[in-house]
GUKOLZA-789293 format. One record per residue: residue number from 1; residue in one letter; chain; y, z, x of N, C-alpha, C in turn. Coordinates in steps of 0.1 Angstrom, whole numbers, plus 5000, padded with zeros to 4 digits. Layout:
// GUKOLZA-789293
num,residu,chaine,n_yy,n_zz,n_xx,ca_yy,ca_zz,ca_xx,c_yy,c_zz,c_xx
NUM,A,A,Y,Z,X,Y,Z,X,Y,Z,X;
...
END
This chain:
// GUKOLZA-789293
num,residu,chaine,n_yy,n_zz,n_xx,ca_yy,ca_zz,ca_xx,c_yy,c_zz,c_xx
1,M,A,5643,1460,8245,5641,1449,8233,5645,1457,8220;
2,E,A,5654,1450,8212,5661,1454,8199,5651,1450,8188;
3,I,A,5644,1460,8183,5635,1456,8172,5641,1456,8158;
4,P,A,5638,1447,8147,5643,1447,8134,5647,1460,8127;
5,E,A,5655,1464,8120,5658,1474,8114,5647,1479,8102;
6,R,A,5642,1468,8097,5631,1471,8086,5620,1462,8089;
7,I,A,5608,1466,8083,5596,1460,8085,5593,1457,8068;
8,S,A,5582,1443,8071,5577,1439,8057,5563,1439,8058;
9,Y,A,5555,1434,8050,5539,1432,8051,5539,1419,8061;
10,S,A,5548,1410,8060,5547,1396,8069,5548,1400,8082;
11,Q,A,5558,1410,8084,5562,1412,8098,5548,1421,8103;
12,A,A,5544,1431,8093,5533,1438,8100,5519,1430,8101;
13,R,A,5515,1421,8094,5506,1411,8095,5509,1404,8109;
14,S,A,5522,1397,8111,5523,1389,8121,5520,1399,8135;
15,W,A,5526,1410,8134,5521,1421,8146,5509,1422,8150;
16,N,A,5500,1423,8138,5487,1426,8140,5477,1414,8144;
17,T,A,5484,1402,8140,5478,1389,8144,5480,1386,8157;
18,C,A,5493,1385,8163,5497,1381,8177,5511,1385,8180;
19,R,A,5513,1396,8188,5525,1403,8193,5534,1392,8196;
20,Y,A,5531,1385,8204,5538,1372,8208,5547,1365,8197;
21,Q,A,5536,1361,8187,5542,1356,8176,5554,1363,8169;
22,W,A,5550,1376,8167,5558,1384,8162,5571,1386,8171;
23,R,A,5573,1386,8182,5583,1387,8192,5592,1375,8189;
24,L,A,5586,1362,8191,5593,1350,8187,5599,1349,8173;
25,M,A,5592,1353,8163,5599,1354,8151,5609,1363,8147;
26,Y,A,5606,1376,8152,5615,1386,8147,5622,1393,8157;
27,V,A,5621,1388,8169,5632,1393,8178,5639,1384,8183;
28,D,A,5631,1374,8190,5640,1361,8197,5645,1352,8186;
29,H,A,5640,1350,8175,5645,1342,8166,5644,1327,8170;
30,A,A,5633,1324,8175,5630,1312,8183,5628,1298,8171;
31,D,A,5633,1287,8176,5630,1278,8167,5616,1276,8165;
32,A,A,5613,1273,8152,5599,1272,8148,5597,1256,8141;
33,V,A,5584,1252,8144,5580,1242,8139,5567,1245,8130;
34,T,A,5571,1243,8115,5562,1249,8105,5551,1238,8105;
35,P,A,5538,1243,8103,5527,1232,8100,5528,1224,8088;
36,P,A,5524,1211,8085,5527,1204,8072,5521,1213,8061;
37,G,A,5509,1220,8061,5501,1226,8052,5511,1236,8047;
38,L,A,5519,1245,8054,5528,1257,8051,5541,1251,8045;
39,R,A,5545,1240,8050,5558,1233,8043,5553,1229,8029;
40,Y,A,5542,1224,8026,5536,1221,8012,5536,1231,8004;
41,G,A,5532,1243,8011,5531,1257,8002,5546,1262,7998;
42,A,A,5555,1259,8009,5569,1266,8006,5576,1259,7994;
43,A,A,5574,1244,7995,5578,1233,7984,5573,1237,7972;
44,L,A,5558,1241,7969,5553,1243,7958,5558,1259,7952;
45,H,A,5558,1268,7961,5564,1280,7959,5579,1281,7952;
46,E,A,5585,1271,7956,5600,1270,7953,5601,1266,7940;
47,A,A,5589,1254,7935,5590,1249,7923,5585,1258,7913;
48,L,A,5577,1266,7916,5570,1277,7908,5580,1288,7903;
49,A,A,5588,1291,7916,5599,1299,7910,5610,1297,7901;
50,A,A,5614,1282,7904,5623,1277,7895,5619,1278,7880;
51,G,A,5606,1271,7879,5600,1271,7865,5601,1285,7858;
52,F,A,5597,1296,7864,5595,1309,7861,5609,1314,7858;
53,R,A,5618,1311,7868,5632,1315,7865,5639,1312,7854;
54,S,A,5637,1300,7850,5640,1295,7836,5637,1300,7826;
55,L,A,5627,1308,7827,5621,1316,7815,5625,1330,7814;
56,L,A,5635,1335,7825,5639,1348,7823,5647,1351,7812;
57,P,A,5645,1362,7803,5650,1362,7789,5666,1359,7790;
58,A,A,5669,1351,7779,5681,1350,7777,5684,1347,7764;
59,D,A,5697,1344,7758,5699,1342,7743,5692,1330,7739;
60,V,A,5692,1319,7745,5685,1306,7741,5675,1303,7753;
61,M,A,5662,1304,7748,5651,1303,7755,5646,1287,7756;
62,P,A,5644,1282,7766,5640,1269,7767,5626,1267,7762;
63,G,A,5627,1252,7759,5614,1247,7755,5605,1245,7767;
64,P,A,5591,1240,7764,5582,1237,7775,5585,1224,7784;
65,S,A,5590,1215,7776,5595,1203,7785,5609,1206,7793;
66,T,A,5616,1213,7790,5627,1218,7796,5624,1225,7809;
67,V,A,5614,1235,7808,5609,1242,7818,5602,1234,7829;
68,R,A,5593,1225,7824,5586,1215,7834,5596,1208,7840;
69,D,A,5606,1201,7835,5616,1193,7841,5623,1200,7852;
70,V,A,5626,1214,7848,5633,1221,7860,5624,1224,7871;
71,A,A,5612,1227,7868,5604,1228,7880,5600,1216,7889;
72,L,A,5597,1205,7880,5596,1194,7887,5606,1189,7896;
73,D,A,5620,1190,7891,5631,1187,7900,5631,1193,7912;
74,A,A,5629,1210,7908,5629,1217,7920,5619,1213,7932;
75,L,A,5609,1208,7925,5598,1205,7935,5601,1190,7943;
76,S,A,5609,1185,7936,5613,1170,7943,5623,1174,7955;
77,D,A,5633,1182,7953,5642,1188,7960,5636,1195,7971;
78,A,A,5628,1204,7969,5620,1210,7978,5611,1202,7987;
79,W,A,5606,1192,7983,5596,1184,7990,5607,1176,8002;
80,D,A,5618,1174,7999,5629,1168,8008,5633,1180,8017;
81,K,A,5636,1191,8012,5642,1202,8020,5632,1208,8032;
82,H,A,5622,1206,8028,5609,1210,8037,5604,1200,8045;
83,D,A,5608,1188,8042,5602,1177,8050,5587,1175,8050;
84,V,A,5583,1174,8037,5570,1173,8035,5567,1156,8033;
85,P,A,5557,1151,8040,5556,1137,8037,5552,1136,8022;
86,W,A,5558,1125,8015,5556,1123,8002,5538,1118,8001;
87,S,A,5534,1113,8008,5519,1112,8009,5510,1124,8011;
88,E,A,5517,1135,8012,5510,1148,8014,5508,1153,8004;
89,G,A,5503,1149,7994,5498,1158,7982,5507,1159,7971;
90,Y,A,5519,1150,7970,5530,1154,7961,5524,1152,7946;
91,D,A,5515,1141,7945,5509,1139,7930,5502,1150,7926;
92,E,A,5495,1158,7937,5487,1168,7931,5497,1179,7928;
93,A,A,5508,1181,7937,5518,1191,7933,5524,1191,7920;
94,V,A,5526,1179,7917,5531,1175,7902,5520,1180,7892;
95,E,A,5507,1178,7894,5497,1181,7885,5496,1196,7884;
96,I,A,5501,1203,7897,5499,1217,7897,5511,1223,7886;
97,I,A,5522,1218,7888,5534,1222,7881,5531,1221,7866;
98,E,A,5528,1208,7864,5525,1207,7848,5514,1214,7843;
99,R,A,5504,1219,7851,5495,1226,7846,5499,1241,7844;
100,Q,A,5506,1245,7854,5512,1257,7854,5521,1262,7842;
101,F,A,5528,1252,7838,5538,1251,7827,5533,1243,7814;
102,R,A,5522,1242,7813,5520,1235,7800,5526,1243,7787;
103,D,A,5524,1237,7776,5529,1239,7765,5527,1254,7761;
104,S,A,5513,1255,7758,5509,1269,7755,5511,1280,7762;
105,I,A,5512,1279,7777,5516,1287,7786,5533,1291,7785;
106,V,A,5538,1280,7783,5555,1284,7783,5555,1290,7770;
107,R,A,5550,1287,7758,5553,1292,7746,5550,1308,7747;
108,G,A,5538,1310,7752,5537,1325,7752,5545,1334,7760;
109,H,A,5551,1328,7771,5561,1335,7778,5574,1336,7770;
110,V,A,5577,1327,7760,5590,1326,7754,5588,1337,7744;
111,V,A,5574,1337,7736,5572,1346,7727,5572,1362,7731;
112,R,A,5568,1363,7743,5565,1380,7746,5577,1380,7755;
113,R,A,5587,1371,7761,5597,1374,7769,5593,1383,7780;
114,D,A,5582,1380,7785,5575,1387,7797,5579,1385,7812;
115,V,A,5589,1374,7812,5591,1371,7827,5604,1379,7831;
116,I,A,5601,1391,7837,5613,1400,7840,5621,1400,7856;
117,A,A,5612,1392,7866,5618,1390,7877,5609,1378,7884;
118,V,A,5617,1372,7892,5614,1362,7900,5619,1361,7913;
119,E,A,5610,1360,7925,5617,1361,7938,5625,1373,7938;
120,E,A,5620,1384,7936,5626,1397,7934,5627,1402,7951;
121,F,A,5639,1406,7955,5638,1412,7968,5640,1428,7966;
122,L,A,5634,1434,7973,5631,1448,7974,5634,1455,7988;
123,K,A,5640,1465,7990,5641,1473,8001,5641,1486,7999;
124,S,A,5634,1492,8004,5634,1510,8001,5629,1518,8015;
125,A,A,5633,1530,8016,5630,1537,8026,5617,1545,8022;
126,V,A,5606,1546,8029,5593,1550,8025,5587,1559,8035;
127,A,A,5577,1568,8032,5573,1577,8042,5557,1576,8039;
128,G,A,5551,1578,8051,5536,1579,8048,5529,1582,8064;
129,V,A,5517,1583,8065,5507,1588,8076,5505,1580,8084;
130,T,A,5508,1577,8097,5503,1567,8107,5490,1570,8110;
131,H,A,5484,1561,8120,5472,1561,8123,5467,1576,8131;
132,D,A,5476,1580,8137,5474,1592,8144,5477,1607,8136;
133,G,A,5479,1603,8122,5484,1615,8111,5494,1620,8115;
134,V,A,5506,1614,8119,5519,1616,8119,5526,1612,8107;
135,I,A,5534,1619,8100,5544,1616,8090,5554,1607,8093;
136,R,A,5558,1597,8089,5570,1588,8096,5577,1582,8082;
137,H,A,5589,1577,8086,5595,1570,8076,5602,1556,8082;
138,A,A,5603,1547,8073,5608,1534,8077,5612,1526,8066;
139,T,A,5621,1516,8069,5628,1509,8058,5618,1497,8055;
140,V,A,5614,1496,8042,5604,1485,8042,5609,1476,8029;
141,S,A,5607,1462,8032,5611,1451,8024,5601,1443,8020;
142,A,A,5602,1437,8007,5594,1426,8001,5600,1417,7994;
143,V,A,5594,1405,7991,5600,1395,7980,5589,1394,7971;
144,L,A,5591,1398,7957,5580,1396,7949,5580,1382,7943;
145,D,A,5570,1374,7941,5569,1361,7937,5573,1361,7921;
146,L,A,5565,1370,7912,5569,1369,7900,5563,1384,7892;
147,V,A,5573,1390,7885,5570,1402,7877,5570,1401,7864;
148,L,A,5558,1405,7855,5557,1403,7842,5555,1416,7834;
149,K,A,5562,1414,7820,5562,1427,7815,5548,1428,7807;
150,L,A,5541,1441,7808,5531,1444,7799,5532,1454,7788;
151,P,A,5524,1453,7778,5526,1464,7770,5524,1479,7775;
152,G,A,5533,1485,7768,5534,1501,7772,5543,1503,7784;
153,D,A,5554,1496,7784,5563,1497,7795,5557,1497,7810;
154,L,A,5548,1488,7811,5542,1486,7823,5546,1471,7829;
155,V,A,5544,1468,7842,5544,1455,7847,5533,1449,7855;
156,E,A,5532,1437,7856,5522,1430,7865,5530,1423,7876;
157,I,A,5527,1426,7889,5532,1418,7898,5522,1407,7904;
158,R,A,5527,1393,7905,5518,1384,7906,5522,1376,7919;
159,D,A,5512,1373,7928,5516,1365,7940,5509,1353,7938;
160,H,A,5515,1343,7942,5509,1328,7942,5504,1326,7956;
161,K,A,5491,1322,7955,5484,1318,7969,5479,1304,7969;
162,L,A,5478,1300,7980,5475,1285,7978,5462,1284,7989;
163,G,A,5455,1294,7991,5443,1293,7998,5432,1293,7988;
164,A,A,5419,1298,7991,5407,1298,7985,5407,1308,7974;
165,P,A,5403,1311,7964,5401,1322,7956,5396,1333,7961;
166,R,A,5401,1348,7959,5396,1357,7963,5400,1369,7956;
167,A,A,5394,1381,7957,5395,1392,7950,5409,1399,7954;
168,S,A,5416,1405,7945,5429,1411,7950,5429,1425,7952;
169,G,A,5415,1434,7947,5413,1445,7950,5417,1452,7964;
170,G,A,5426,1460,7966,5428,1467,7980,5437,1457,7988;
171,D,A,5441,1449,7985,5451,1439,7992,5463,1447,7996;
172,P,A,5467,1448,8009,5477,1457,8014,5490,1450,8010;
173,Q,A,5492,1437,8008,5504,1430,8003,5507,1435,7989;
174,L,A,5498,1433,7982,5500,1439,7968,5502,1452,7966;
175,G,A,5496,1459,7973,5497,1474,7971,5510,1477,7977;
176,L,A,5516,1472,7987,5528,1473,7989,5538,1471,7979;
177,Y,A,5538,1459,7977,5545,1454,7964,5548,1465,7953;
178,A,A,5534,1470,7950,5535,1480,7939,5542,1492,7943;
179,A,A,5541,1497,7954,5547,1507,7960,5563,1508,7959;
180,L,A,5569,1496,7964,5583,1493,7965,5587,1492,7951;
181,W,A,5582,1483,7941,5586,1482,7928,5588,1496,7921;
182,D,A,5578,1504,7923,5576,1517,7916,5588,1526,7921;
183,A,A,5591,1524,7934,5603,1531,7940,5616,1528,7934;
184,A,A,5617,1513,7932,5632,1508,7926,5631,1509,7911;
185,H,A,5620,1509,7903,5620,1506,7889,5610,1518,7884;
186,P,A,5614,1530,7886,5604,1540,7880,5602,1541,7866;
187,E,A,5611,1535,7857,5609,1531,7842,5600,1523,7839;
188,L,A,5597,1514,7847,5586,1502,7845,5577,1505,7856;
189,P,A,5564,1511,7857,5558,1514,7868,5548,1501,7867;
190,V,A,5542,1499,7879,5532,1487,7882,5516,1492,7875;
191,G,A,5513,1486,7864,5501,1489,7857,5488,1479,7864;
192,M,A,5493,1467,7870,5484,1458,7874,5490,1448,7883;
193,V,A,5482,1442,7893,5485,1432,7902,5479,1422,7901;
194,S,A,5482,1410,7904,5472,1398,7904,5476,1388,7915;
195,L,A,5466,1379,7918,5466,1367,7926,5465,1353,7920;
196,S,A,5473,1344,7918,5474,1332,7912,5471,1322,7922;
197,F,A,5459,1316,7920,5457,1303,7928,5459,1290,7921;
198,P,A,5471,1285,7919,5475,1274,7915,5469,1260,7919;
199,T,A,5462,1260,7931,5457,1249,7936,5442,1246,7933;
200,G,A,5438,1254,7925,5423,1256,7924,5419,1249,7912;
201,G,A,5427,1239,7905,5423,1233,7891,5429,1240,7879;
202,E,A,5419,1245,7872,5426,1252,7861,5431,1264,7867;
203,L,A,5439,1272,7855,5447,1284,7858,5438,1294,7864;
204,D,A,5440,1298,7876,5430,1309,7880,5437,1322,7884;
205,V,A,5436,1330,7879,5444,1345,7881,5433,1355,7880;
206,R,A,5435,1362,7892,5426,1375,7894,5433,1387,7894;
207,R,A,5431,1394,7883,5438,1407,7881,5432,1419,7883;
208,I,A,5439,1429,7887,5431,1442,7889,5441,1453,7888;
209,D,A,5436,1463,7881,5445,1475,7878,5447,1482,7893;
210,V,A,5460,1490,7892,5464,1495,7903,5459,1510,7905;
211,E,A,5451,1513,7913,5446,1527,7915,5457,1535,7924;
212,P,A,5458,1547,7921,5469,1556,7928,5470,1556,7942;
213,I,A,5456,1556,7948,5458,1555,7962,5460,1541,7969;
214,W,A,5459,1531,7964,5460,1518,7970,5474,1517,7974;
215,P,A,5487,1518,7966,5500,1516,7973,5500,1525,7985;
216,A,A,5497,1537,7983,5497,1547,7996,5489,1541,8010;
217,R,A,5479,1534,8008,5472,1530,8019,5478,1517,8023;
218,S,A,5485,1511,8014,5492,1499,8017,5506,1502,8027;
219,V,A,5513,1514,8023,5522,1517,8030,5519,1523,8043;
220,S,A,5509,1528,8044,5504,1534,8057,5501,1522,8067;
221,Y,A,5493,1511,8062,5492,1499,8069,5506,1493,8076;
222,V,A,5517,1493,8069,5528,1486,8074,5535,1500,8083;
223,L,A,5533,1510,8078,5541,1520,8089,5533,1522,8102;
224,R,A,5517,1519,8102,5512,1520,8115,5517,1509,8121;
225,A,A,5520,1496,8117,5525,1485,8126,5537,1489,8132;
226,R,A,5547,1495,8121,5559,1499,8127,5559,1509,8139;
227,D,A,5549,1518,8138,5547,1529,8148,5544,1522,8161;
228,E,A,5535,1512,8159,5531,1505,8172,5543,1496,8178;
229,I,A,5550,1491,8168,5562,1483,8175,5571,1492,8181;
230,E,A,5573,1503,8177,5585,1512,8184,5577,1517,8196;
231,D,A,5565,1518,8199,5560,1522,8210,5556,1512,8221;
232,A,A,5552,1500,8216,5547,1490,8223,5559,1481,8226;
233,A,A,5565,1475,8217,5575,1465,8218,5586,1467,8225;
234,V,A,5592,1479,8223,5604,1482,8231,5602,1482,8245;
235,H,A,5588,1483,8251,5586,1482,8265,5580,1467,8268;
236,G,A,5583,1458,8258,5578,1444,8262,5564,1440,8262;
237,D,A,5555,1449,8255,5541,1448,8254,5539,1439,8242;
238,T,A,5541,1426,8244,5539,1417,8232,5529,1403,8237;
239,P,A,5518,1407,8243,5511,1395,8249,5506,1388,8236;
240,P,A,5502,1374,8238,5497,1363,8228,5482,1368,8227;
241,N,A,5478,1364,8213,5465,1368,8210,5459,1355,8203;
242,P,A,5456,1343,8210,5452,1333,8205,5440,1332,8196;
243,S,A,5438,1324,8186,5427,1323,8179,5429,1310,8171;
244,V,A,5418,1301,8168,5419,1290,8159,5427,1292,8146;
245,H,A,5423,1303,8139,5429,1306,8126,5444,1309,8127;
246,A,A,5446,1315,8136,5460,1322,8140,5470,1310,8145;
247,C,A,5467,1303,8153,5475,1293,8160,5476,1282,8151;
248,S,A,5465,1277,8145,5466,1265,8135,5478,1267,8124;
249,R,A,5481,1282,8122,5491,1283,8112,5506,1289,8118;
250,C,A,5506,1289,8129,5517,1295,8138,5528,1285,8139;
251,D,A,5541,1289,8136,5554,1281,8138,5555,1282,8151;
252,F,A,5551,1287,8160,5552,1286,8173,5544,1283,8183;
253,A,A,5533,1277,8178,5520,1271,8187,5529,1261,8196;
254,H,A,5536,1253,8194,5541,1243,8202,5549,1249,8213;
255,R,A,5552,1262,8215,5558,1267,8225,5548,1279,8233;
256,C,A,5538,1282,8228,5530,1291,8234,5521,1286,8243;
257,P,A,5518,1291,8257,5510,1286,8266,5497,1289,8262;
258,A,A,5494,1299,8254,5479,1302,8253,5474,1298,8238;
259,A,A,5482,1290,8232,5479,1283,8218,5466,1277,8217;
260,V,A,5460,1280,8209,5446,1270,8206,5447,1264,8193;
261,V,A,5450,1252,8192,5454,1246,8179,5444,1235,8174;
262,V,A,5436,1236,8164,5429,1229,8157,5433,1226,8143;
263,A,A,5434,1214,8140,5437,1211,8126,5429,1216,8116;
264,L,A,5434,1225,8104,5423,1230,8095,5429,1223,8082;
265,P,A,5419,1219,8073,5422,1211,8062,5431,1221,8052;
266,R,A,5439,1216,8047,5447,1223,8033,5439,1223,8021;
267,A,A,5440,1232,8014,5431,1234,8002,5438,1225,7992;
268,R,A,5431,1215,7986,5434,1204,7978,5429,1208,7961;
269,V,A,5436,1200,7954,5433,1201,7939,5419,1196,7936;
270,D,A,5412,1204,7929,5399,1195,7926,5400,1183,7917;
END
């Protein structure tokens, strides 16, 4: 079996959740059927990215209404692109965009000129210790939703989440993002990471300072998965691991004989 050249947090999470899902996604590149809730999330992510991308520093910075128009146009296009039913929360998504880019928030970003990266793709060779204490290397990649400039030549990495609000401390995804950003941009180290929950009503951002051990542990999480992939996947050891939670959010449940699918409610705006 030919395994991918690089690994990401999403790939490691897929491997740890269900090896059969991992194989269909990253090796077989099988046709996927994305659940409606995930299509909704993809459309909203694209609209948020469009709005923040319009705030990247330029000679002439846009006004709040322009930023909202850009984001709302992107939302409409993404709704069609991802085939989300228009009755499936579109009005709520519009409210989310308008709340995320209300006048005071946009003016703050314009004054600070703090939006420095949107949907930033990073790829780096990293090293860490695997579960059995072996030091190994791998190429790791990630896409960062949003990077904001902080005082003191530091940055904040923000990830948009559509689930229930939760704490960000120790989150291996955010720790990995911090490690990859610091490797690519040592002149602007990560001082803080955050989770943004746009579906929760008021703007809800959970911030936490980055402790030195956190990125290292996150790298180890991904490298452990890579170690297992190279040991097990190449021998075809990729059995399904069905569960209600995993299967209901899996793009390949329609073709998995072991899938257990129960519709789960999508988080809605209060």
